[in-house]
DSSP file (Angstrom, degrees, kcal/mol; ACC not computed):
  #  RESIDUE AA STRUCTURE BP1 BP2  ACC     N-H-->O    O-->H-N    N-H-->O    O-->H-N    TCO  KAPPA ALPHA  PHI   PSI    X-CA   Y-CA   Z-CA
    1    1 A X              0   0    0      0, 0.0    41,-2.8     0, 0.0     2,-0.4   0.000 360.0 360.0 360.0 130.7  -26.3  -19.6   28.1
    2    2 A X  E     -A   41   0A   0     39,-0.2     2,-0.4     2,-0.0    39,-0.2  -0.797 360.0-171.4 -93.8 139.9  -29.6  -17.7   28.6
    3    3 A X  E     +A   40   0A   0     37,-2.8    37,-3.1    -2,-0.4     2,-0.4  -0.990   7.8 178.2-136.9 123.9  -29.3  -14.0   29.1
    4    4 A X  E     +A   39   0A   0     -2,-0.4     2,-0.3    35,-0.2    35,-0.2  -0.995  19.7 136.9-129.0 129.6  -32.1  -11.7   30.2
    5    5 A X  E     -A   38   0A   0     33,-2.0    33,-3.4    -2,-0.4     2,-0.4  -0.971  60.4 -75.3-158.6 167.6  -31.7   -8.0   30.8
    6    6 A X  E     -A   37   0A   0     -2,-0.3     2,-0.4    31,-0.2    31,-0.3  -0.609  58.6-118.4 -67.7 126.8  -33.2   -4.6   30.2
    7    7 A X        +     0   0    0     29,-3.2     2,-0.3    -2,-0.4    -1,-0.1  -0.561  45.1 162.3 -76.4 126.8  -32.5   -3.8   26.5
    8    8 A X    >   -     0   0    0     -2,-0.4     3,-2.0    64,-0.0     4,-0.3  -0.970  48.6 -83.6-138.1 153.3  -30.3   -0.7   26.0
    9    9 A X  T 3  S+     0   0    0     -2,-0.3     0, 0.0     1,-0.3     0, 0.0  -0.356 116.6  19.7 -57.7 131.4  -28.2    0.4   23.0
   10   10 A X  T 3> S+     0   0    0     -2,-0.1     4,-1.8     3,-0.0    -1,-0.3   0.397  83.7 123.9  91.1  -2.1  -24.8   -1.3   23.1
   11   11 A X  H <> S+     0   0    0     -3,-2.0     4,-2.2     1,-0.2     5,-0.2   0.922  74.9  49.3 -58.0 -46.5  -25.9   -4.1   25.4
   12   12 A X  H  > S+     0   0    0     -4,-0.3     4,-2.9     1,-0.2    -1,-0.2   0.853 107.2  56.1 -63.3 -33.6  -24.8   -6.8   22.9
   13   13 A X  H  > S+     0   0    0      2,-0.2     4,-2.4     1,-0.2    -1,-0.2   0.896 107.6  48.7 -64.3 -39.4  -21.4   -5.1   22.4
   14   14 A X  H  X S+     0   0    0     -4,-1.8     4,-2.0     2,-0.2    -2,-0.2   0.917 112.6  47.7 -65.9 -43.2  -20.9   -5.3   26.2
   15   15 A X  H  X S+     0   0    0     -4,-2.2     4,-2.3     2,-0.2    -2,-0.2   0.938 113.5  47.8 -62.7 -47.0  -21.8   -9.0   26.2
   16   16 A X  H  X S+     0   0    0     -4,-2.9     4,-2.4     1,-0.2    -2,-0.2   0.893 110.7  51.0 -62.1 -41.1  -19.5   -9.7   23.2
   17   17 A X  H  X S+     0   0    0     -4,-2.4     4,-2.8     2,-0.2    -1,-0.2   0.869 108.7  52.5 -64.8 -36.1  -16.6   -7.8   24.8
   18   18 A X  H  X S+     0   0    0     -4,-2.0     4,-1.8     2,-0.2     6,-0.2   0.926 109.1  49.1 -65.5 -44.7  -17.1   -9.8   28.0
   19   19 A X  H  X>S+     0   0    0     -4,-2.3     5,-2.5     1,-0.2     4,-0.6   0.942 113.1  48.3 -56.8 -47.2  -16.9  -13.1   26.0
   20   20 A X  H ><5S+     0   0    0     -4,-2.4     3,-1.3     1,-0.2    -2,-0.2   0.927 108.7  52.4 -60.2 -47.9  -13.8  -11.9   24.2
   21   21 A X  H 3<5S+     0   0    0     -4,-2.8    -1,-0.2     1,-0.3    -2,-0.2   0.835 114.2  43.2 -59.4 -33.9  -12.1  -10.8   27.5
   22   22 A X  H 3<5S-     0   0    0     -4,-1.8    25,-0.3    -3,-0.2    -1,-0.3   0.437 112.9-117.1 -92.8  -0.5  -12.7  -14.2   29.0
   23   23 A X  T <<5 +     0   0    0     -3,-1.3     2,-0.3    -4,-0.6    -3,-0.2   0.713  57.4 160.3  74.0  20.0  -11.7  -16.1   25.8
   24   24 A X      < -     0   0    0     -5,-2.5     2,-0.5    -6,-0.2    -1,-0.2  -0.585  36.3-132.5 -80.1 135.2  -15.1  -17.6   25.5
   25   25 A X  E     -B   45   0A   0     20,-2.3    20,-2.0    -2,-0.3     2,-0.6  -0.753  12.7-151.4 -90.6 128.8  -16.0  -18.9   22.0
   26   26 A X  E     +B   44   0A   0     -2,-0.5    18,-0.2    18,-0.2     3,-0.1  -0.892  21.4 168.8-101.6 123.2  -19.4  -17.9   20.6
   27   27 A X  E     -     0   0A   0     16,-3.3     2,-0.3    -2,-0.6    17,-0.2   0.760  64.6  -9.4-103.6 -33.9  -20.9  -20.4   18.1
   28   28 A X  E     -B   43   0A   0     15,-1.1    15,-2.9     2,-0.0    -1,-0.4  -0.984  56.6-161.4-161.3 157.5  -24.4  -19.1   17.7
   29   29 A X  E     -B   42   0A   0     -2,-0.3     2,-0.5    13,-0.2    13,-0.2  -0.998  10.4-159.6-146.8 143.0  -26.8  -16.6   19.1
   30   30 A X  E     -B   41   0A   0     11,-2.7    11,-2.3    -2,-0.3     2,-0.6  -0.969  19.6-163.3-120.8 112.3  -30.6  -16.0   19.1
   31   31 A X  E     +B   40   0A   0     -2,-0.5     2,-0.4     9,-0.2     9,-0.2  -0.856  11.2 176.7-103.6 121.9  -31.3  -12.4   20.0
   32   32 A X  E     -B   39   0A   0      7,-0.6     7,-3.2    -2,-0.6     2,-0.5  -0.989  10.4-170.5-128.4 129.9  -34.8  -11.6   21.0
   33   33 A X  E     -B   38   0A   0     -2,-0.4     2,-0.6     5,-0.2     5,-0.2  -0.982   2.7-177.2-121.1 124.0  -36.1   -8.2   22.1
   34   34 A X  E >   -B   37   0A   0      3,-3.2     3,-2.1    -2,-0.5     2,-0.4  -0.919  65.5 -57.2-120.8 101.9  -39.6   -7.9   23.6
   35   35 A X  T 3  S-     0   0    0     -2,-0.6     0, 0.0     1,-0.3     0, 0.0  -0.506 122.4 -16.5  63.3-120.2  -40.4   -4.3   24.4
   36   36 A X  T 3  S+     0   0    0     -2,-0.4   -29,-3.2    -3,-0.1     2,-0.5   0.283 120.8  95.0 -96.6   9.2  -37.7   -3.1   26.7
   37   37 A X  E <   -AB   6  34A   0     -3,-2.1    -3,-3.2   -31,-0.3     2,-0.5  -0.887  59.2-154.6-111.3 128.6  -36.5   -6.7   27.6
   38   38 A X  E     -AB   5  33A   0    -33,-3.4   -33,-2.0    -2,-0.5     2,-0.5  -0.888  11.4-178.6 -98.7 125.7  -33.7   -8.6   25.9
   39   39 A X  E     +AB   4  32A   0     -7,-3.2    -7,-0.6    -2,-0.5     2,-0.3  -0.893  17.5 172.6-124.8  98.4  -34.0  -12.4   26.1
   40   40 A X  E     -AB   3  31A   0    -37,-3.1   -37,-2.8    -2,-0.5     2,-0.4  -0.781  23.9-156.1-115.3 151.0  -30.9  -13.8   24.3
   41   41 A X  E     -AB   2  30A   0    -11,-2.3   -11,-2.7    -2,-0.3     2,-0.4  -0.994  12.9-170.9-125.7 126.9  -29.6  -17.3   23.9
   42   42 A X  E     - B   0  29A   0    -41,-2.8     2,-0.7    -2,-0.4   -13,-0.2  -0.963  17.6-148.7-120.7 134.2  -25.9  -17.9   23.3
   43   43 A X  E     + B   0  28A   0    -15,-2.9   -16,-3.3    -2,-0.4   -15,-1.1  -0.908  38.5 165.4 -97.8 112.6  -24.2  -21.2   22.3
   44   44 A X  E     - B   0  26A   0     -2,-0.7     2,-0.3   -18,-0.2   -18,-0.2  -0.855  24.6-162.9-129.6 159.1  -20.7  -20.8   23.9
   45   45 A X  E     - B   0  25A   0    -20,-2.0   -20,-2.3    -2,-0.3     6,-0.2  -0.935  31.1 -97.6-135.8 163.8  -17.7  -22.9   24.7
   46   46 A X    >   -     0   0    0      4,-3.4     3,-1.8    -2,-0.3   -21,-0.1  -0.166  46.3 -95.1 -70.1 169.3  -14.7  -22.5   27.0
   47   47 A X  T 3  S+     0   0    0    -25,-0.3    -1,-0.1     1,-0.3   -24,-0.1   0.807 129.6  54.5 -56.5 -28.2  -11.3  -21.3   25.6
   48   48 A X  T 3  S-     0   0    0      3,-0.1    -1,-0.3     2,-0.1     3,-0.1   0.562 122.8-107.8 -82.7  -8.9  -10.4  -25.0   25.4
   49   49 A X  S <  S+     0   0    0     -3,-1.8    -2,-0.1     1,-0.3     2,-0.1   0.444  84.2  94.0 100.7   0.2  -13.5  -25.7   23.3
   50   50 A X  S    S-     0   0    0      1,-0.2    -4,-3.4    -5,-0.1    -1,-0.3  -0.329  84.8 -52.5-110.4-165.6  -15.6  -27.6   25.8
   51   51 A X        -     0   0    0     -6,-0.2     2,-0.2    -2,-0.1    -1,-0.2  -0.398  62.2-104.3 -67.7 144.5  -18.3  -26.8   28.3
   52   52 A X        -     0   0    0     -8,-0.2    -1,-0.1    -2,-0.1     2,-0.0  -0.530  35.7-134.2 -68.9 132.9  -17.6  -24.1   30.8
   53   53 A X     >  -     0   0    0     -2,-0.2     4,-2.7     1,-0.1     5,-0.2  -0.267  32.5 -92.0 -79.1 177.1  -16.7  -25.5   34.3
   54   54 A X  H  > S+     0   0    0      1,-0.2     4,-2.3     2,-0.2     5,-0.2   0.879 126.9  51.2 -60.1 -39.9  -18.3  -24.0   37.4
   55   55 A X  H  > S+     0   0    0      2,-0.2     4,-2.3     1,-0.2    -1,-0.2   0.910 112.2  46.3 -64.1 -42.7  -15.4  -21.6   38.0
   56   56 A X  H  > S+     0   0    0      2,-0.2     4,-2.4     1,-0.2    -2,-0.2   0.886 111.6  52.0 -67.2 -39.3  -15.7  -20.3   34.4
   57   57 A X  H  X S+     0   0    0     -4,-2.7     4,-2.5     2,-0.2    -2,-0.2   0.912 111.3  46.9 -62.5 -42.3  -19.4  -20.0   34.6
   58   58 A X  H  X S+     0   0    0     -4,-2.3     4,-2.8    -5,-0.2     5,-0.2   0.905 111.3  51.0 -66.9 -41.2  -19.1  -18.0   37.8
   59   59 A X  H  X S+     0   0    0     -4,-2.3     4,-2.5     2,-0.2    -2,-0.2   0.903 111.9  48.0 -62.3 -41.0  -16.4  -15.7   36.3
   60   60 A X  H  X S+     0   0    0     -4,-2.4     4,-2.7     2,-0.2     5,-0.2   0.935 112.3  48.3 -64.5 -46.8  -18.6  -15.1   33.3
   61   61 A X  H  X S+     0   0    0     -4,-2.5     4,-2.3     1,-0.2    -2,-0.2   0.936 114.3  45.7 -59.4 -48.2  -21.6  -14.3   35.4
   62   62 A X  H  X S+     0   0    0     -4,-2.8     4,-2.5     1,-0.2    -1,-0.2   0.916 113.9  48.8 -62.3 -44.2  -19.6  -11.9   37.6
   63   63 A X  H  X S+     0   0    0     -4,-2.5     4,-3.1    -5,-0.2     5,-0.3   0.909 110.9  49.8 -64.4 -43.1  -18.0  -10.2   34.6
   64   64 A X  H  X S+     0   0    0     -4,-2.7     4,-2.6     2,-0.2     5,-0.3   0.936 112.1  48.0 -61.0 -45.9  -21.3   -9.7   32.8
   65   65 A X  H  X S+     0   0    0     -4,-2.3     4,-2.1    -5,-0.2    -2,-0.2   0.928 115.6  44.6 -61.0 -45.8  -22.9   -8.2   35.9
   66   66 A X  H  X S+     0   0    0     -4,-2.5     4,-2.2     2,-0.2    -2,-0.2   0.947 115.6  46.2 -63.1 -49.7  -19.9   -5.9   36.5
   67   67 A X  H  X S+     0   0    0     -4,-3.1     4,-1.7     1,-0.2    -2,-0.2   0.878 114.5  46.7 -65.4 -38.6  -19.6   -4.8   32.8
   68   68 A X  H  X S+     0   0    0     -4,-2.6     4,-2.7    -5,-0.3    -1,-0.2   0.884 110.8  52.7 -71.8 -37.6  -23.4   -4.2   32.4
   69   69 A X  H  < S+     0   0    0     -4,-2.1    -2,-0.2    -5,-0.3    -1,-0.2   0.896 111.6  46.4 -63.2 -39.3  -23.5   -2.3   35.7
   70   70 A X  H  < S+     0   0    0     -4,-2.2    -1,-0.2     1,-0.2    -2,-0.2   0.855 116.9  45.1 -68.1 -34.9  -20.7    0.0   34.5
   71   71 A X  H  < S+     0   0    0     -4,-1.7    -2,-0.2    -5,-0.2    -1,-0.2   0.832  90.2 100.0 -77.2 -35.7  -22.3    0.4   31.1
   72   72 A X  S  < S-     0   0    0     -4,-2.7     2,-0.1    -5,-0.1   -64,-0.0  -0.227  80.7-111.0 -61.0 137.1  -25.9    1.0   32.3
   73   73 A X              0   0    0      1,-0.1    -1,-0.1     0, 0.0    -2,-0.1  -0.394 360.0 360.0 -65.6 144.2  -27.0    4.6   32.4
   74   74 A X              0   0    0     -2,-0.1    -1,-0.1     0, 0.0    -2,-0.1   0.433 360.0 360.0 -90.4 360.0  -27.5    6.1   35.8
């Protein structure tokens, strides 16, 4: 999964907590910060150990957006 966002303190913790909440397995990560921009790559699998299906991908996308919006400073 590719992830691009404005880099803020605690961003990775929010992403990791979202993976945990959805039961997503994290196998590897490449974390890159360029100025104020985070460009990260995560190798993930579903709770069953395979590729995320469309429903799981949508749930992950929605959860990340919600959790980051709640986390982001106003």
